[in-house]
Each structure stands twice: as C-alpha cells, then as structure tokens.
C-alpha positions in Angstrom: 180.3 107.0 125.9 182.5 104.5 124.2 185.0 101.8 125.2 187.8 103.1 127.4 190.0 100.9 129.4 193.0 102.3 131.2 195.2 99.2 131.2 195.2 95.5 130.7 193.1 95.4 127.6 192.7 92.5 125.3 192.6 92.4 121.5 189.3 90.5 121.4 186.1 90.6 123.2 185.7 88.2 126.1 184.1 85.0 125.5 180.4 84.7 126.8 180.5 82.7 130.0 178.9 79.2 129.9 177.0 79.6 133.2 175.9 82.5 135.4 176.3 82.0 139.1 173.5 84.4 139.8 173.0 86.0 143.1 173.8 89.4 144.1 177.2 91.4 144.7 178.8 91.7 148.1 181.6 93.6 149.8 184.8 91.9 151.0 184.7 91.1 154.7 188.3 90.1 155.9 187.2 89.2 159.5 185.0 86.5 158.0 187.3 85.6 155.1 184.5 86.8 152.7 185.8 87.9 149.3 184.3 90.8 147.6 182.4 90.2 144.3 184.5 90.4 141.2 182.5 91.7 138.1 184.9 90.2 135.7 185.7 91.1 132.1 182.3 90.0 130.6 180.3 92.1 132.9 182.3 95.2 132.0 182.1 94.4 128.3 178.4 93.7 128.3 177.4 96.9 130.1 179.6 98.9 127.8 178.3 97.3 124.6 174.7 97.6 125.7 175.1 101.3 126.2 177.0 101.9 122.9 174.4 99.9 121.0 171.6 102.0 122.4 173.4 105.2 121.5 174.0 103.8 118.0 170.4 102.6 117.6 169.0 106.0 118.5 171.1 107.8 116.0 174.2 108.8 118.1 177.8 108.1 117.6 179.6 106.7 120.8 182.3 109.2 122.1 184.4 108.1 125.1 185.0 111.6 126.1 181.2 112.2 126.8 179.0 110.9 129.6 175.6 112.2 128.5 175.1 110.6 125.2 172.6 108.0 126.3 170.3 110.7 127.8 170.6 112.9 124.8 169.7 110.3 122.3 166.8 109.0 124.4 165.4 112.6 124.7 165.7 113.0 121.0 164.1 109.8 120.2 161.2 110.8 122.5 160.9 114.1 120.9 160.8 112.6 117.4 158.1 110.1 118.4 156.0 112.9 119.9 156.3 114.8 116.5 155.5 111.6 114.5 152.4 110.8 116.7 151.2 114.4 116.6 151.5 114.7 112.9 148.7 114.2 110.5 149.3 110.6 110.2 150.6 110.0 113.6 147.5 107.8 114.7 148.3 105.6 111.8 151.5 104.5 113.6 149.5 103.2 116.6 147.9 99.7 116.4 144.4 99.0 117.7 142.6 95.6 118.2 139.1 95.4 119.4 138.4 92.6 122.0 137.6 89.3 120.8 138.5 87.8 117.5 138.9 91.2 115.8 141.2 92.3 113.0 144.1 94.7 113.8 143.9 98.2 112.6 145.6 101.6 113.2 144.4 104.2 115.6 143.9 106.8 112.9 141.4 104.5 111.1 139.6 103.9 114.4 139.5 107.5 115.3 138.2 108.6 112.0 135.1 106.7 112.6 133.9 109.7 114.5 134.0 113.1 112.9 133.6 116.1 115.3 132.9 119.6 114.4 135.8 120.5 116.7 138.0 118.7 114.3 137.4 121.5 111.9 137.7 124.4 114.2 134.4 124.9 115.9 134.5 126.8 119.2 132.4 126.3 122.2 131.5 128.9 124.7 128.6 130.7 123.1 130.7 133.8 122.0 128.9 135.4 119.1 132.3 136.4 117.7 132.8 132.8 116.9 129.5 132.6 114.9 131.1 132.7 111.5 134.0 130.5 112.5 131.5 127.9 113.8 129.2 128.0 110.6 132.2 127.5 108.4 133.5 124.6 110.7 130.2 122.9 110.6 129.9 123.2 106.8 133.5 122.2 106.2 133.1 119.1 108.3 129.9 118.1 106.6 131.2 118.7 103.1 134.5 116.8 103.8 132.6 113.8 105.1 130.2 114.0 102.2 133.0 113.9 99.7 134.6 110.9 101.6 131.4 109.0 101.1 129.2 110.0 103.9 129.0 109.3 107.7 128.1 111.0 110.8 129.1 114.4 112.2 129.2 114.8 116.1 128.5 117.9 117.9 130.3 117.5 121.3 129.1 119.1 124.5 129.2 122.8 124.6 127.4 126.0 123.4 128.0 126.9 119.7 127.1 130.5 118.7 126.2 130.4 115.0 126.0 132.9 112.2 122.9 132.1 110.2 123.0 134.5 107.4 123.5 131.4 105.2 122.1 128.0 106.3 124.3 124.9 106.9 123.7 122.6 103.9 123.4 118.9 104.5 123.7 116.6 101.5 123.0 112.9 101.0 124.4 110.3 103.3 125.1 112.5 106.2 124.0 112.2 109.8 124.4 114.9 112.4 124.3 113.8 116.0 124.4 116.2 119.0 125.9 114.9 122.2 124.0 115.7 125.4 124.7 119.1 126.6 125.4 120.5 123.1 123.5 123.5 122.1 123.4 125.5 118.9 122.5 129.1 119.5 121.8 131.2 116.3 122.7 134.8 116.4 119.5 136.5 115.6 121.4 139.6 114.6 122.7 137.7 111.4 119.2 136.7 110.2 118.7 138.3 106.7 115.7 139.0 104.7 114.7 135.9 102.6 114.6 138.2 99.5 118.3 139.0 99.9 119.6 135.5 100.8 122.8 134.9 98.8 122.0 131.2 98.2 119.0 129.9 96.2 117.0 128.9 99.2 113.4 129.5 99.7 113.7 130.4 103.4 116.0 130.7 106.3 117.0 127.8 108.5 119.9 126.7 110.6 120.2 123.4 108.6 118.8 122.7 105.2 119.2 119.6 103.0 120.8 120.2 99.7 124.1 120.4 97.7 127.0 122.2 99.4 128.8 122.7 96.2 126.0 124.6 94.5 124.3 126.0 97.6 121.0 124.7 96.2 118.3 123.6 98.5 117.0 120.1 97.7 113.8 120.0 95.7 111.9 117.4 93.8 110.7 119.5 91.1 114.2 120.2 89.8 115.6 116.8 90.5 118.0 117.9 93.4 116.5 115.7 96.1 118.8 113.9 98.6 118.7 110.5 100.3 119.5 109.2 103.8 119.9 112.1 106.0 119.6 112.0 109.7 119.5 114.4 112.6 119.7 112.8 116.1 120.1 114.7 119.4 120.7 118.0 117.8 119.7 120.8 120.1 119.0 124.4 118.9 117.6 127.3 120.9 117.2 131.0 120.2 117.7 133.6 122.9 115.9 136.7 121.6 112.9 139.0 122.2 109.8 137.6 120.5 108.5 139.7 117.6 111.9 141.4 117.2 112.4 140.4 113.6 111.1 142.2 110.5 108.4 140.8 108.2 111.0 139.4 105.7 113.3 137.7 108.2 112.7 134.1 108.7 114.5 131.3 110.6 113.6 127.7 111.0 115.6 125.2 113.0 115.9 121.9 110.9 115.0 122.3 107.3 114.8 118.9 105.7 113.5 119.1 102.1 113.0 116.4 99.4 114.8 113.7 101.5 114.2 110.1 100.6 115.0 108.3 103.9 114.9 111.1 106.6 115.5 110.4 110.4 115.0 113.1 112.8 115.1 111.8 116.5 115.7 113.1 120.0 116.2 116.7 118.7 115.3 119.7 120.6 114.3 123.0 118.8 113.2 125.9 121.1 112.1 129.5 120.4 113.0 129.6 116.7 111.4 132.6 114.9 109.5 130.3 112.6 108.8 126.6 112.7 111.1 124.4 114.7 111.4 121.2 112.4 110.3 121.3 108.8 110.2 118.2 106.6 108.9 119.2 103.3 108.5 116.6 100.3 110.1 113.9 102.3 109.5 110.2 102.0 110.2 107.2 104.1 110.7 109.7 106.9 110.8 109.0 110.7 110.3 112.0 113.0 110.2 110.7 116.4 110.9 111.7 120.0 111.6 115.3 119.3 110.8 118.5 121.3 109.7 121.5 119.3 108.5 124.2 121.7 107.9 127.8 121.7 108.5 128.4 118.1 107.0 130.9 115.7 107.0 134.1 117.6 109.8 135.9 115.8 108.6 137.8 112.6 105.7 140.0 112.1 102.3 138.4 112.6 101.5 139.3 109.0 104.1 137.1 107.5 102.6 134.1 105.7 105.3 131.6 106.9 105.1 128.5 109.0 105.2 129.1 112.7 104.6 125.5 114.0 106.4 123.0 116.1 106.8 120.5 113.4 105.8 120.9 109.7 105.9 117.8 107.8 104.0 118.3 104.4 104.3 117.5 100.9 104.9 120.9 99.4 103.8 120.4 95.9 101.8 117.6 94.1 104.1 115.8 91.6 103.7 113.3 88.8 104.4 110.4 88.8 103.0 109.2 92.0 106.3 108.0 93.5 107.8 111.4 93.1 105.4 112.6 95.9 105.9 112.5 99.5 105.0 109.1 101.0 105.5 107.0 104.0 106.0 109.5 106.9 105.9 108.7 110.7 105.4 111.5 113.3 105.6 109.8 116.7 106.1 110.6 120.4 107.0 114.2 119.7 106.4 117.2 122.1 105.2 120.2 120.3 104.1 122.7 122.8 103.5 126.5 123.1 104.2 127.3 119.4 102.5 130.3 117.7 100.4 128.3 115.2 100.0 124.5 115.0 101.9 122.0 117.2 102.1 119.7 114.2 101.3 120.6 110.6 101.1 118.0 107.8 99.4 117.3 104.4 99.7 116.0 100.9 101.4 112.6 101.9 100.4 109.1 100.7 100.6 107.3 104.0 101.4 109.4 107.2 101.1 108.1 110.8 100.8 110.7 113.5 100.9 108.7 116.8 101.5 109.4 120.5 102.3 113.2 120.1 101.7 115.8 122.8 100.6 119.3 121.7 100.0 121.8 124.5 99.3 125.5 124.5 99.7 126.1 120.7 98.2 129.2 119.3 96.1 127.6 116.6 95.4 123.9 116.1 97.1 121.1 118.0 97.4 119.0 114.8 96.6 120.4 111.3 96.5 118.8 107.9 96.2 121.4 105.2 96.4 120.8 101.4 94.2 123.7 100.2 96.3 124.3 97.1 95.4 120.7 95.8 91.8 121.3 95.9 91.2 120.8 92.2 93.2 117.7 91.9 92.1 114.0 91.9 93.7 110.7 92.0 92.9 110.4 88.3 94.6 113.6 87.3 97.6 113.2 89.7 98.2 109.5 89.8 98.0 109.5 93.6 95.5 110.2 96.4 95.1 113.8 97.6 95.6 114.7 100.3 97.2 112.6 103.0 96.3 109.0 103.7 96.4 109.4 107.5 96.5 107.4 110.7 96.1 109.9 113.5 95.9 108.2 116.9 96.7 108.4 120.5 97.7 112.0 120.6 97.0 114.5 123.4 96.1 118.0 122.6 95.6 120.6 125.3 94.9 124.3 124.2 95.7 126.0 127.5 98.7 128.3 126.9 101.1 129.5 129.6 99.2 132.8 130.0 96.0 130.9 130.7 94.4 131.7 127.3 93.2 129.0 125.1 94.5 127.8 121.7 91.8 127.9 118.8 91.2 124.2 118.0 92.2 120.5 118.2 92.5 118.6 115.0 91.9 119.9 111.6 92.3 118.4 108.2 91.2 120.5 105.2 91.5 120.8 101.4 92.1 118.3 98.7 90.1 115.3 97.5 90.0 111.6 98.0 91.8 111.5 101.3 91.6 108.5 103.6 91.8 109.2 107.2 91.6 107.5 110.6 91.3 109.8 113.7 91.2 107.6 116.8 91.8 107.5 120.5 93.0 111.1 120.8 92.4 113.6 123.6 91.5 117.1 122.7 90.7 119.6 125.5 90.7 123.2 126.5 90.3 124.8 123.0 88.3 127.7 122.1 87.3 129.3 118.7 87.6 126.5 116.3 86.5 122.8 116.1 87.4 120.0 118.3 88.1 117.6 115.3 87.3 118.5 111.7 88.1 116.9 108.4 87.0 118.4 105.0 87.3 116.9 101.6 86.0 118.7 98.6 85.3 115.4 96.8 85.6 111.8 97.7 87.4 110.8 100.9 86.9 108.1 103.6 86.9 109.0 107.2 86.8 107.2 110.5 86.7 109.3 113.7 86.6 106.8 116.6 87.2 106.7 120.3 88.3 110.3 120.8 87.7 112.3 124.0 86.8 116.0 123.7 86.8 117.9 127.0 86.0 121.5 127.5 86.0 122.3 123.8 84.4 125.6 123.0 83.8 125.8 119.1 83.6 129.3 117.5 80.9 130.6 115.2 79.8 127.9 112.7 82.1 125.5 114.2 81.3 122.1 116.0 82.8 119.6 118.3 83.3 117.2 115.4 82.7 118.1 111.8 83.4 116.2 108.7 83.0 116.5 105.0 83.8 113.4 102.9 82.1 110.6 100.8 82.1 108.1 103.7 82.2 109.3 107.4 81.8 107.1 110.4 81.8 108.5 113.9 82.1 105.8 116.6 82.6 105.7 120.3 83.5 109.4 120.7 83.0 111.2 123.9 82.2 115.0 124.5 82.2 116.3 128.0 82.0 119.8 129.5 81.4 121.5 126.1 81.7 125.3 125.9 78.7 127.6 125.3 79.9 130.7 123.5 78.3 129.7 120.2 75.6 127.3 119.2 77.2 124.1 118.1 76.6 120.4 117.6 78.2 117.2 118.8 78.7 116.4 115.2 78.1 118.2 111.9 78.4 116.3 108.7 78.1 118.0 105.3 79.2 118.1 101.8 79.2 115.3 99.3 78.4 112.5 101.8 77.3 109.2 100.4 77.4 107.1 103.6 77.2 108.5 107.2 77.3 106.2 110.3 77.1 107.8 113.7 77.2 104.9 116.3 78.0 104.6 120.0 78.9 108.2 120.9 78.2 110.1 124.0 77.9 113.9 124.5 76.8 116.1 127.3 74.3 118.9 126.7 74.9 120.6 123.3 74.1 124.3 122.6 72.2 123.4 119.4 71.2 120.1 117.8 73.2 117.1 118.9 73.7 115.8 115.4 73.2 117.7 112.1 73.7 116.1 108.8 73.5 118.4 105.7 74.5 116.6 102.6 75.0 118.5 99.3 75.2 115.4 97.1 72.5 114.4 94.6 72.2 111.0 96.4 72.9 109.5 99.7 73.0 105.7 100.4 72.8 105.5 104.1 72.5 107.8 107.2 72.6 105.7 110.3 72.4 107.1 113.8 72.5 104.3 116.4 73.4 103.5 120.0 74.3 107.1 120.9 73.7 108.8 124.2 73.1 112.6 124.0 72.4 114.1 127.4 70.8 117.2 126.2 70.4 119.8 123.4 69.2 123.3 123.3 67.4 122.5 120.1 66.3 119.1 118.5 68.5 116.1 119.0 69.0 114.8 115.3 68.6 116.8 112.2 68.9 115.7 108.6 68.9 118.8 106.5 70.1 118.6 102.9 70.9 121.8 101.2 70.2 120.5 97.6 67.9 118.0 96.0 68.8 114.7 97.2 67.6 111.1 96.8 68.3 109.2 100.0 68.0 105.3 100.2 68.0 104.7 103.9 67.7 106.8 107.1 68.0 104.6 110.2 67.7 106.2 113.7 67.8 103.4 116.3 68.6 102.6 119.8 69.6 106.1 120.8 69.1 107.7 124.2 68.1 111.4 123.5 67.6 113.2 126.8 66.5 116.7 127.6 65.8 117.7 124.1 65.0 121.3 123.4 66.3 122.9 126.5 65.6 126.4 124.9 61.9 125.6 124.9 61.7 126.8 121.2 58.2 126.3 120.0 59.1 124.8 116.6 61.5 121.9 117.7 61.2 118.2 117.1 63.4 115.5 118.5 64.2 114.0 115.1 63.9 116.2 112.1 64.1 115.8 108.3 64.2 119.4 107.0 65.7 120.4 103.6 67.0 123.9 103.6 64.2 125.0 101.2 60.8 123.7 100.3 61.7 124.0 96.7 64.2 121.1 97.0 63.1 117.7 96.1 64.4 115.4 98.9 63.2 111.8 98.9 63.7 109.0 101.3 63.1 105.4 100.2 63.2 104.0 103.7 62.9 105.8 107.1 63.3 103.6 110.2 63.2 104.9 113.6 63.4 102.2 116.2 64.1 101.5 119.9 64.9 105.1 120.8 64.3 106.9 124.1 63.5 110.5 124.2 62.9 113.1 127.1 62.3 116.8 126.8 63.6 119.6 128.7 61.4 122.1 127.0 58.0 121.9 125.1 58.5 120.0 122.0 55.9 119.5 119.3 56.6 116.0 118.0 59.2 113.3 118.3 59.7 113.3 114.5 59.4 116.3 112.3 59.1 116.5 108.5 59.5 120.2 107.3 59.9 121.6 103.8 59.1 118.1 102.6 56.8 117.3 99.6 53.9 115.0 99.8 54.8 111.2 99.9 58.6 112.1 99.9 59.2 109.3 102.3 58.2 106.1 100.6 58.2 103.8 103.7 58.5 104.8 107.4 58.8 102.3 110.2 58.5 103.9 113.6 58.4 101.2 116.3 59.3 100.4 119.9 60.3 104.0 120.8 59.8 105.6 124.2 58.9 109.1 122.8 58.0 110.6 126.2 55.3 113.3 126.2 55.6 116.0 123.4 52.6 118.3 123.0 51.4 117.1 119.5 48.9 119.9 118.7 48.1 118.4 115.3 47.0 114.9 116.5 48.4 112.1 118.4 51.0 110.6 116.2 54.8 110.3 115.9 55.2 112.5 112.8 54.0 116.1 112.7 52.9 115.7 108.9 50.0 113.9 107.4 51.2 113.7 103.8 55.0 113.3 103.7 54.5 109.6 104.3 51.4 107.9 102.7 49.2 106.5 105.5 49.4 103.1 103.9 53.4 103.2 104.1 53.6 104.5 107.7 54.1 101.6 110.2 53.8 102.6 113.7 53.7 100.1 116.7 54.7 99.7 120.3 55.7 103.3 120.8 55.3 104.9 124.2 53.6 108.2 123.1 50.6 110.1 124.2 47.8 108.8 121.9 49.6 105.6 121.2 49.9 104.4 124.7 48.3 101.0 125.0 47.8 98.8 128.1 45.6 96.1 129.4 43.1 96.0 132.2 39.6 95.0 133.4 38.3 98.7 133.6 39.2 102.1 132.3 41.9 103.9 134.4 40.8 105.9 137.5 44.1 107.8 138.0 47.2 108.9 136.1 47.6 111.2 133.3 46.3 110.0 129.9 46.1 111.6 126.4 43.5 111.4 123.6 43.9 108.1 121.8 45.4 106.1 124.6 43.7 102.7 124.9 43.1 99.9 127.4 42.4 96.4 126.0 39.9 94.5 128.2 41.9 91.6 129.7 38.5 89.8 130.7 36.1 90.4 127.9 33.8 87.6 129.0 32.9 89.5 132.2 29.2 90.1 132.6 29.8 93.6 133.8 32.1 94.7 130.9 31.4 92.7 127.8 33.5 95.0 125.5 36.9 94.9 123.6 38.3 97.8 125.6 38.3 101.5 126.3 39.8 104.7 124.5 40.5 108.0 126.1 38.5 110.7 124.3 39.6 113.7 126.4 43.0 114.1 128.0 43.3 114.5 131.7 43.9 112.8 135.0 42.5 110.2 134.3 40.7 111.8 131.3 37.5 110.8 129.6 37.2 107.1 128.6 34.6 105.4 126.3 34.3 101.8 125.7 34.4 100.3 122.2 33.7 96.9 120.7 30.6 95.8 122.5 30.3 92.0 122.6 27.0 90.3 121.7 
C-alpha cells in the first residue's frame, strides 16, 4: 500500500480543513435533488497516510503494488510481542499497580513474589517415574530461592511422586507452603539403608534442614544450625505395606534439626515408616495445628529409631546454655494411631504442650525422655535438665483402631532438676503403663493438677499417677473406672522427695493402697495428704514407707474421706500406715498430725493408724484429733495407734475421735441399747441426781449394750 492516484494529482498535500461538517455519507438521489457525499482530497489523503504510517511504524515499507501490507505487519508485530512477553524477561515488559496509592511495578517482579516447584519442572500426577525429576525440581527451587536471599516455595495442588534416596535439604530463610490438595508421596522403593546414605545425614527423611551446597544436615555441635525455616500446609503420605522395610531403612516426614526460629503449621504427615514430624535441637519453635497419624509402622520392630507422630527433643546437651533447645510450643496437633508415642519431647528449657489430641498410639500418648542426661545437673551444664514443661489441656485415648489399648498416658523420665506442670489433661483407655508419671533422678519440681484419668489399667509396678522429684504436688486429680489387672495405687511418690503435697484428689476403688509415699532421701520436710476422697482400696488407704533412713519434719493427714478401706480383708492392714521397708532403718517423725478424717472399712482392719518397723519414740509428737475412725477391731487395746511405744504416751494427744474405746457421750444413765466397745464412756449430765450421784459410766465389756460401771462417786 502506497500513494497511488490515477490522475489529477497535486504537488503538495492538501491543506487541513478548518472545520468538519460531521454527519454521515449518503448516496445521490436525483428525484429529490440530493447530492451524493463527496469525500474530498483531504479524506483520501488522510486515509492513505494513516495506513502508510502504520505500515512504516510496524517495520514495513509501503508498496503501491501490494494490498496486504497492513495485515502482514500487524501479524508480525503481534508475533514479536508474543515472543517478547513469552521470553525470560517478558513479564518485565508489563506494568502492575496495586489498588490504592501503590507504586507501579512490572509483572515479573510481582510474579516472582511466589516461587512454585512447577517453575522448576516438578510434575504432578503421582507417576513414580517422575520421582527423581520432582526431587531435583524441589531442591533446585529451594536452592535458587536461598541464594536469592530466601523466601517461600509453593507446592501447588496435585500429587507429587518423590524419590527419597536423598532428602530435600532446606536451608535458612526458606518457607515451604503446600496448597490445599497438594500431596507428596514418597516412593518407598527408593528408601535406602541409613548406613549407605550418600549425604552426611543421620537418618532418612523427605525434608531435612541443612546446607544444600554441602549436603550437611544442620547440627548445633558442629556449628551448622539454620535459622527461620517454616513448613505450612505441607502434606506427605506413604502408600506401602506396613513392616515392609528392612531394619536399616528409615524415612521420616519433616526433619527439622538445629533450627532457631522454626514454624511447622497445618501440615499433614500420614503413614511414614518412622516419625512423622521431627524437630530436634530446635529453639523458638512453633509446631501447631498439624496432623501426624499412622506413622512408625515401616521398619523392623527391633530398630531403635523414633516411630512417633511428632518428636520434638533436644538431641544433645550443649554448653553454653543458649546453645541448647529452648522455647518450644507444641499446640493443637493431632497425633493418632502411631506405633510408639503420639508426641515425644525432652531436654528443652521451656516447652509448652497444649491442646493436643493423641488417640490410639502404641506406647504413650505424650512422652518426655531424657535418659541420656541423667548424670548432668544445672551446675555442670549451665541449664536445667530436662525440660521445663507446661503440659496442659491435652486429650489422650489409648484405644487403637483394632480395639486394643496403648500402653500409657503421659510419661516424663530421666534427667535432673526439671520443672514441670501437668494439668487439666484427660487420659483414658490405656493398659500396661502409668496414667501420668514423671521421674527425676535428682531435684525437680512437679505440679500434677486437675487431670482426669478414666479406665487406666497400669501394668506391674505401675500406678495411676507416679512421681519422683524433690517437690511434688498432686491436686484436684480424678481417677474413675480404674483397671484391675495388677495392684496399683492412685498415687505413688518415691525417690528424693523433700516436699509432697496431695490435696483435693478423688479416686474410685484402688487395687492396692490409695496413696503410697516411699522417699529415698535422708530427710523430708513435709508430707501433707489433705482433702482427698478415696472411695475404696484393697489394702490400706495411705502408706508412708521410706526405703532408707529418713528424718521427717512433718506428716499431716487431714480432712480426707477414706471409704471402704481394706476390701481384700487382709488381717494386717491399717487405714493410715507409717512403715519403713526395714526395721533396721532409723525413720523419725518430728510432728505427726492426723485430723478431721473419716474412715470406713470394707474388710476387717486392725487399727486406723499403724506404726510398723518403727523404733521406740521415733515419732516425737503425735496429734490425732476429731477423726471419725469407724470400727476397726483393735485387738491390742482401744486406741488410734497400734503401737504402745512409737510415740511416747506423754507426746500422744488424742481427742474427739469417733473410735471404739474413745467414744464419748453424755446422758443421765448408762446405755441400754446399741453396740459399745470397751473404754466407751458416758458423762453424767445430771450428777446432782439423788439416784445417780456419779461422774459417769464406762464400758468394761463390749456388747449390745455391753457391761457398764459407774465411776467418780460424788460425796
């Protein structure tokens, strides 16, 4: 297309008209004397030049012999634009402005805010043939973003088969976010023996924290820890036959090691051969709102490797203190049907375990284990061992999918000087271990409060609640429907106890003594058992049984309701007993106070208070007052204590107890009905009576009403 005029041309372009009549063209109508519209020179000129300029601007050369030039150059321009926008920097050619008073940017910068594994060649569809491609794509995306300064990797919706011969290594400053509907499916056929793993990693996992350049897993001990790593919405599941891996083959889901600033939220890890989520030696960590179910059934049962829903432990004690794991939160997670524990933790300075659910796990619902640190102390390590723990509001149910029961509820063992609160948890349907247990080899301060234990069936030498620490308080706990396979107590406290307070608890019938306290320390400041309600015991109700020589300052047993004591009917039981494990032990009590208790008996019981294996005058002062002791048999005389010499008579203060032989009432004559015991007394309420001028009457032979004789004749 170019200028072409057949005739009547001018040397110069027409002058631009001053005005434009506007309107629309029309045909000539001779009958109406209407003239046809005349375009004029300017119209022909302007149309021609417009087309010529368009051809020139788009890179063409006007040619009057051609009629397709405009279409050709437009098509070429569009093709060039498509190539430009589709190129590596095409998005940089497109502008973007957010609403409001935002600054203009190009689309490439905007789009690069989100990095997807699909950008690096990952393939969805779940085809195992893409497993290696996907692993490389994930790792390449992570490494590229890390080198660019960090950011978030997105896993879009889809199923990603994954080769797991080598883990995906996540360095500092990287977040991995799975979109809803995204699933990572490890190819179990690619799991290798940990001894042959090509990278210096301690175990197998889908993701581990570390250095992608060196392949080194993060670790505090060699200074390769990482910072600010997050996993959110990542979903991993294994499709394989449980138990199909060999002893050396291990695979975890998320392996976060030595991370300062870890976030794991909204992730789902199902059916991994080992633990679902592992956070080892991590500090300032938030592990919240995750599901870790059905993990740990892969390798041989003999493998000493974690098989938990979530494992969050300080792996090794370090010096200085701040090199150790601290400030960890495990909250609102669901950890169900795992081979070992639902949640396992330990060796952290400051960990909160709150609002988690653990159902149907093979061992404990929640376990704290730091047995490798048992010889360490705060002085030797510069920090407290093991965890300083708040464990509250969790629900633990041991009933597994096949109807069998997991072993135990909450256990915390090993180490020294731990500080722990275990409160307001529900533990139910466990069999073989304890309901709640905490054990410190030395030191330790423990509060176990407001927990509900339902249908817990402890194993041999286990109990509903057991604790070993320097200071122990049990308050407001409830035990209902206890199991009966083995003898056990509501509470068993032992070890180096200095202070033990058992207050305001409730328990249905126990298959042994309701409370047993067996300190092994050389001294004990206070044992206080108060305001408890125990609905029955097959033996005595309360037993204080030191297993070494011990000087006790105060034993206070007050305001308890002890019902149906000694259901077994054993002939040697007492309701409340102080009984060292051997008569060779020197156990002394400076102050014994037994006040305001109520006791009933399900079987023949000798005395309300028993003193066995105790030396003469071992109890310096005993106050036994205002108790309703019911009707024990008392074959050695009518008194509260079964021994004559453990408490010196001058230091035994008994009054206002309801006890055969200590029963006192008022009246104007001896009883004529009712059952009475030797030593019961009636004080004369009208001693001035001419017919009965005596102080009162005393029962000299038990019976209904027994034999009564007057005493204190008045003259």
